[in-house]
C-alpha positions as CSV (number, residue, x, y, z in Angstrom):
1,M,0.0,0.0,0.0
2,N,1.2,3.5,-0.9
3,A,1.4,5.3,2.4
4,D,1.3,8.7,0.6
5,R,-2.2,8.1,-0.6
6,P,-4.8,6.3,1.5
7,R,-6.4,3.3,-0.2
8,V,-10.0,3.8,-1.0
9,P,-11.9,1.1,1.0
10,W,-14.5,0.5,-1.8
11,R,-13.6,1.1,-5.4
12,A,-17.1,0.9,-6.8
13,R,-17.3,2.6,-10.2
14,S,-20.9,1.6,-10.9
15,K,-23.3,4.4,-12.0
16,P,-25.8,3.6,-9.3
17,L,-23.2,4.2,-6.6
18,T,-22.1,7.5,-8.1
19,Q,-25.7,8.6,-8.1
20,Q,-25.9,7.8,-4.4
21,W,-23.0,10.2,-3.9
22,L,-25.3,13.1,-4.8
23,R,-27.6,12.5,-1.7
24,R,-27.5,11.1,1.7
25,G,-29.7,8.1,1.1
26,P,-29.8,4.6,2.6
27,V,-26.8,3.3,0.6
28,A,-24.6,6.3,1.5
29,W,-25.5,5.9,5.2
30,A,-24.7,2.2,5.1
31,L,-21.2,3.1,3.8
32,R,-20.5,5.7,6.4
33,P,-18.4,3.3,8.6
34,L,-16.1,2.7,5.7
35,A,-15.9,6.4,5.0
36,A,-15.0,6.9,8.7
37,L,-12.0,4.5,8.3
38,Y,-11.0,6.2,5.1
39,G,-11.3,9.6,6.7
40,A,-9.1,8.6,9.6
41,A,-6.4,7.5,7.1
42,V,-6.6,10.8,5.2
43,A,-6.4,12.8,8.5
44,L,-3.4,10.8,9.6
45,R,-1.6,11.3,6.4
46,N,-2.3,15.0,6.3
47,R,-1.2,15.4,10.0
48,R,2.1,13.7,9.2
49,Y,2.8,16.2,6.5
50,R,1.6,19.2,8.6
51,L,3.9,18.2,11.5
52,D,6.9,17.4,9.3
53,P,6.9,19.7,6.2
54,G,10.2,18.1,5.2
55,R,8.3,15.0,4.0
56,S,7.3,17.1,1.0
57,M,10.1,17.2,-1.5
58,R,11.2,20.3,-3.4
59,V,12.4,19.6,-7.0
60,G,14.1,22.9,-7.8
61,R,11.2,24.4,-9.9
62,P,7.9,26.0,-9.1
63,V,5.1,23.4,-9.0
64,V,1.5,23.9,-10.0
65,V,-0.7,21.0,-8.9
66,I,-4.1,20.5,-10.7
67,G,-6.6,18.0,-9.4
68,N,-9.9,17.1,-7.9
69,R,-11.2,16.8,-4.3
70,I,-13.9,14.5,-5.7
71,A,-13.7,11.1,-7.4
72,G,-14.5,11.0,-11.1
73,G,-13.8,13.5,-13.8
74,A,-14.5,17.2,-13.1
75,G,-12.5,18.7,-16.0
76,K,-9.0,18.3,-14.7
77,T,-7.4,17.3,-18.1
78,P,-8.8,20.2,-20.1
79,T,-7.7,22.5,-17.3
80,V,-4.2,21.2,-17.5
81,I,-4.1,21.8,-21.2
82,A,-5.5,25.3,-20.8
83,V,-2.9,26.2,-18.1
84,L,-0.1,24.8,-20.2
85,A,-1.1,27.0,-23.1
86,H,-1.3,30.1,-20.8
87,L,2.1,29.5,-19.2
88,R,3.7,29.3,-22.6
89,R,2.0,32.5,-23.7
90,Q,3.6,34.1,-20.5
91,G,7.0,32.9,-21.5
92,W,7.3,29.9,-19.2
93,Q,8.7,26.5,-20.4
94,P,6.4,24.0,-18.6
95,G,6.7,20.3,-18.2
96,V,4.2,17.8,-16.8
97,V,4.3,15.0,-14.3
98,S,1.4,12.6,-13.9
99,R,0.6,9.2,-12.4
100,G,-1.0,7.9,-15.6
101,H,-4.2,5.9,-14.7
102,G,-4.7,2.6,-16.4
103,R,-1.0,2.0,-17.0
104,T,0.4,-1.5,-17.0
105,D,3.6,-0.3,-15.3
106,L,3.8,2.3,-12.4
107,G,7.5,3.1,-13.0
108,V,8.8,6.3,-14.4
109,Q,8.3,6.7,-18.2
110,A,8.6,9.6,-20.6
111,V,5.6,10.1,-22.9
112,A,6.1,10.3,-26.7
113,A,3.5,10.8,-29.4
114,D,3.8,7.2,-30.4
115,T,3.8,5.7,-26.9
116,P,0.7,3.4,-26.4
117,A,-1.8,4.7,-24.0
118,D,-1.6,1.5,-21.9
119,V,2.0,2.2,-21.2
120,V,1.7,5.9,-20.1
121,G,-2.0,6.4,-19.5
122,D,-4.6,8.0,-21.8
123,E,-4.7,11.4,-20.1
124,P,-0.9,12.0,-20.0
125,L,-0.8,11.0,-23.7
126,L,-3.6,13.3,-24.6
127,I,-1.9,16.2,-22.6
128,H,1.3,15.6,-24.6
129,L,-0.4,15.4,-27.9
130,R,-2.5,18.5,-27.4
131,S,0.0,20.7,-25.7
132,G,3.4,19.5,-27.0
133,A,4.7,19.8,-23.5
134,P,7.1,17.2,-22.2
135,V,5.4,14.7,-19.9
136,V,6.8,12.1,-17.6
137,V,4.6,9.6,-15.7
138,G,5.2,7.7,-12.6
139,R,3.5,6.7,-9.4
140,D,6.2,8.6,-7.5
141,R,5.8,12.2,-8.8
142,V,9.1,13.3,-7.2
143,A,11.0,10.7,-9.2
144,A,9.0,11.6,-12.3
145,A,9.9,15.3,-11.8
146,A,13.6,14.4,-11.4
147,A,13.5,12.4,-14.6
148,L,11.7,15.2,-16.4
149,L,14.3,17.8,-15.4
150,R,17.2,15.5,-16.3
151,A,15.9,15.1,-19.8
152,R,14.7,18.7,-20.2
153,P,16.7,21.0,-17.9
154,E,15.3,24.1,-19.6
155,I,11.9,23.5,-18.0
156,D,11.2,26.3,-15.5
157,V,7.8,25.3,-14.1
158,I,6.2,21.8,-13.5
159,V,2.5,21.2,-13.8
160,A,1.5,18.1,-11.7
161,D,-1.6,16.5,-13.3
162,D,-3.9,14.8,-10.8
163,G,-1.4,15.3,-7.9
164,L,-3.6,17.0,-5.3
165,Q,-3.4,14.1,-2.9
166,H,0.2,13.2,-3.7
167,R,1.7,15.2,-0.8
168,R,5.3,14.0,-1.3
169,L,5.7,16.5,-4.1
170,A,5.9,20.0,-2.6
171,R,3.7,22.5,-4.4
172,D,3.6,26.3,-4.8
173,V,0.1,26.6,-6.3
174,E,-2.9,24.3,-6.2
175,V,-5.7,24.4,-8.6
176,V,-8.8,22.5,-7.4
177,V,-11.4,21.7,-10.1
178,F,-15.1,21.2,-9.3
179,D,-17.9,20.5,-11.8
180,A,-21.6,21.0,-11.2
181,R,-21.7,18.1,-8.7
182,G,-19.7,20.2,-6.3
183,A,-19.0,18.1,-3.2
184,G,-21.9,15.9,-3.8
185,N,-23.5,14.8,-0.5
186,G,-20.4,16.2,1.3
187,W,-19.2,12.8,2.6
188,L,-15.9,11.0,2.0
189,L,-15.4,7.9,-0.1
190,P,-17.2,5.5,-0.3
191,A,-20.3,7.1,1.3
192,G,-19.7,10.2,-0.9
193,P,-17.5,11.4,-3.7
194,L,-14.9,13.3,-1.6
195,R,-11.3,12.1,-1.6
196,E,-10.6,14.5,1.2
197,P,-12.6,17.3,2.9
198,I,-13.0,20.3,0.6
199,D,-11.4,22.6,3.1
200,T,-8.3,20.5,3.5
201,P,-5.2,22.7,4.1
202,T,-3.3,22.8,0.9
203,G,0.3,23.0,1.9
204,A,0.7,25.4,-1.1
205,G,1.4,29.1,-1.1
206,T,-1.7,29.8,-3.2
207,A,-4.8,27.7,-3.7
208,L,-7.2,28.5,-6.6
209,V,-10.6,27.0,-7.1
210,L,-11.9,26.6,-10.7
211,Y,-15.6,25.7,-11.4
212,N,-16.3,23.7,-14.5
213,A,-20.0,24.6,-14.1
214,D,-22.4,27.4,-14.8
215,R,-22.1,28.7,-11.3
216,P,-20.0,27.9,-8.1
217,S,-21.0,24.5,-6.8
218,T,-19.4,24.6,-3.4
219,P,-19.1,27.4,-0.7
220,L,-15.5,27.9,-1.7
221,P,-14.8,31.2,-3.6
222,G,-13.4,30.5,-7.1
223,Y,-13.3,31.2,-10.8
224,A,-15.5,30.1,-13.7
225,T,-14.5,28.4,-16.9
226,R,-16.3,28.3,-20.2
227,R,-16.3,24.9,-21.9
228,A,-17.3,24.1,-25.5
229,L,-16.8,21.6,-28.2
230,T,-14.4,23.3,-30.7
231,G,-15.7,21.2,-33.7
232,A,-14.7,17.8,-35.1
233,V,-11.8,16.3,-37.0
234,A,-11.3,12.9,-38.7
235,L,-9.3,10.5,-36.5
236,A,-6.4,10.2,-38.9
237,A,-6.1,14.0,-39.2
238,W,-6.3,14.4,-35.4
239,W,-3.3,12.1,-35.0
240,Q,-1.4,14.4,-37.4
241,G,-2.2,17.5,-35.3
242,T,-5.0,19.0,-37.5
243,P,-7.2,21.2,-35.4
244,A,-11.0,20.5,-35.1
245,A,-13.3,22.6,-37.3
246,A,-16.8,23.7,-36.5
247,A,-17.8,23.0,-40.2
248,T,-16.8,19.4,-39.8
249,L,-19.0,19.0,-36.7
250,D,-21.9,20.7,-38.6
251,S,-21.5,18.3,-41.5
252,L,-22.5,15.4,-39.1
253,R,-25.9,16.9,-38.5
254,G,-28.8,15.0,-40.1
255,R,-27.3,11.6,-40.1
256,P,-27.1,8.9,-37.3
257,V,-23.9,9.1,-35.4
258,L,-22.7,6.7,-32.6
259,A,-21.2,8.7,-29.8
260,C,-18.7,6.6,-27.8
261,A,-17.2,7.8,-24.6
262,G,-15.0,6.1,-22.0
263,I,-14.8,9.0,-19.6
264,A,-16.0,9.7,-16.0
265,Q,-19.0,11.8,-17.1
266,P,-20.0,10.5,-20.6
267,Q,-23.5,12.1,-20.4
268,R,-22.0,15.5,-20.5
269,F,-20.3,14.7,-23.8
270,F,-23.5,13.3,-25.3
271,E,-25.5,16.4,-24.2
272,Q,-22.9,18.7,-25.8
273,L,-23.1,16.8,-29.1
274,R,-26.9,17.1,-29.0
275,H,-26.6,20.8,-28.2
276,A,-24.5,21.1,-31.4
277,G,-27.4,19.7,-33.4
278,L,-26.2,16.0,-33.8
279,D,-28.5,13.0,-33.6
280,V,-26.4,10.7,-31.5
281,Q,-26.9,7.2,-30.2
282,E,-25.1,6.8,-26.9
283,Q,-22.4,4.2,-26.1
284,A,-21.1,4.9,-22.6
285,L,-18.0,3.0,-21.5
286,P,-16.2,2.9,-18.1
287,D,-13.7,5.7,-17.4
288,H,-10.2,4.9,-18.8
289,A,-11.7,2.1,-21.0
290,A,-8.8,0.3,-22.6
291,F,-10.5,-0.3,-26.1
292,D,-8.9,-3.7,-26.2
293,A,-11.8,-4.5,-28.6
294,L,-13.5,-1.8,-30.7
295,P,-16.9,-1.4,-29.0
296,W,-19.1,-0.4,-31.9
297,P,-20.8,-2.7,-34.4
298,A,-18.9,-3.3,-37.6
299,A,-21.7,-1.8,-39.7
300,T,-21.6,1.6,-37.9
301,A,-21.0,4.3,-40.5
302,D,-20.0,7.2,-38.2
303,V,-18.6,7.2,-34.7
304,I,-17.6,10.3,-32.7
305,V,-15.3,10.0,-29.7
306,T,-13.6,12.2,-27.1
307,E,-9.9,13.1,-27.5
308,K,-9.2,11.0,-24.4
309,D,-10.5,7.9,-26.2
310,A,-9.0,8.9,-29.6
311,A,-5.6,8.6,-27.9
312,K,-6.3,4.8,-27.6
313,L,-7.4,4.4,-31.2
314,P,-4.5,4.0,-33.6
315,V,-5.6,4.7,-37.1
316,D,-4.2,1.6,-38.7
317,R,-6.1,-0.6,-36.2
318,V,-9.4,1.1,-36.8
319,R,-9.0,0.8,-40.5
320,R,-8.1,-2.9,-40.2
321,E,-10.9,-3.8,-37.8
322,R,-13.6,-1.4,-38.8
323,P,-12.9,-0.5,-42.5
324,G,-16.4,0.8,-43.0
325,T,-16.5,3.2,-40.1
326,R,-15.6,6.9,-40.2
327,V,-14.3,7.9,-36.8
328,W,-14.4,11.6,-35.7
329,V,-12.9,13.3,-32.8
330,A,-14.6,16.1,-30.9
331,P,-12.2,18.1,-28.7
332,L,-13.5,19.9,-25.6
333,D,-11.7,23.1,-24.8
334,F,-11.7,25.1,-21.5
335,S,-11.4,28.8,-21.3
336,P,-11.0,29.9,-17.7
337,E,-12.0,33.5,-17.0
338,P,-9.1,36.1,-17.2
339,A,-9.2,36.6,-13.4
340,F,-8.1,33.0,-12.9
341,F,-5.0,33.4,-15.1
342,A,-4.3,36.8,-13.4
343,A,-4.3,35.1,-10.0
344,L,-2.1,32.3,-11.3
345,D,0.4,34.8,-12.8
346,T,0.5,36.7,-9.5
347,A,1.3,33.5,-7.6
348,L,4.0,32.5,-9.9
349,A,5.6,35.9,-10.5
350,P,7.9,35.8,-7.4
351,L,9.1,32.3,-8.4
352,S,10.0,33.1,-12.0
353,P,13.7,32.7,-13.0
354,R,13.2,35.8,-15.0
355,R,12.3,37.9,-12.0
356,E,14.8,40.8,-11.5
357,G,16.5,41.3,-8.3
């Protein structure tokens, strides 16, 4: 067991249980004893780091950690991509460390564009493909950061993807992402969705809250982000770096399209496609689905997927196994409000290697 991150006592990923996390019903109450055990482990871990700050390791660069307090997707990966783009516009040279969920090996591994998703994880691969930033994955983020800096010493800021509960890596800024679910029923796993209490002390110099929702979904003050499908692009063109186009998405209107999504909140993707005017048939898969077998019927003419799933669909394999299917990719972009980026810049300014004096 990894002492740095308490083990969740019940790793149920079923839709009925996640629905129970939105209210304090009989199932949630029945799981409260397990939540109490989990909460005690979280409190003990946090107390150790609070009493001994030296347990958190500095890596010689400013660190921005982006993650969730709740289980399941809240928009962390698009947030990472948006932050990387902003940092580059501001003159930083960012690199990324991540655990890489769904990997077959938990050791340290650099991500390349042709690295299979099962080796490095679907989200780190997507981050690298979309941003071009160097990415290193590893269960031990400190070791991953060291490997990243050995390979790319010009990096002057590290973004830790999904590292909120990985306290071994010292951080300067935390970005906590919530979606419309907020804190759910307000209880810890497995009785509720919380990995830790929402008011957990951060251990960072600056903590920012970003809401992937129409309005704040917790009592914590924070910033809003606008999210939208940017269009669509053919799978082969996506792998070549071609950006999505609104006209391509519009061209899919008026014909049946199978929408396939292996993400934490697939319904959100389906609703956005319908809002764009598409007539979609839903095919929801588990989060981080491996796509060991292509899940849609061979006779399907058009399939549209998320970028996270596209990263697990090599073009040659799709052409070989589903020659009659056109696969489209629909990217989702986040645009946090300017005040969020201003707060991030303020937090990082004293840490910049370009700072005078």
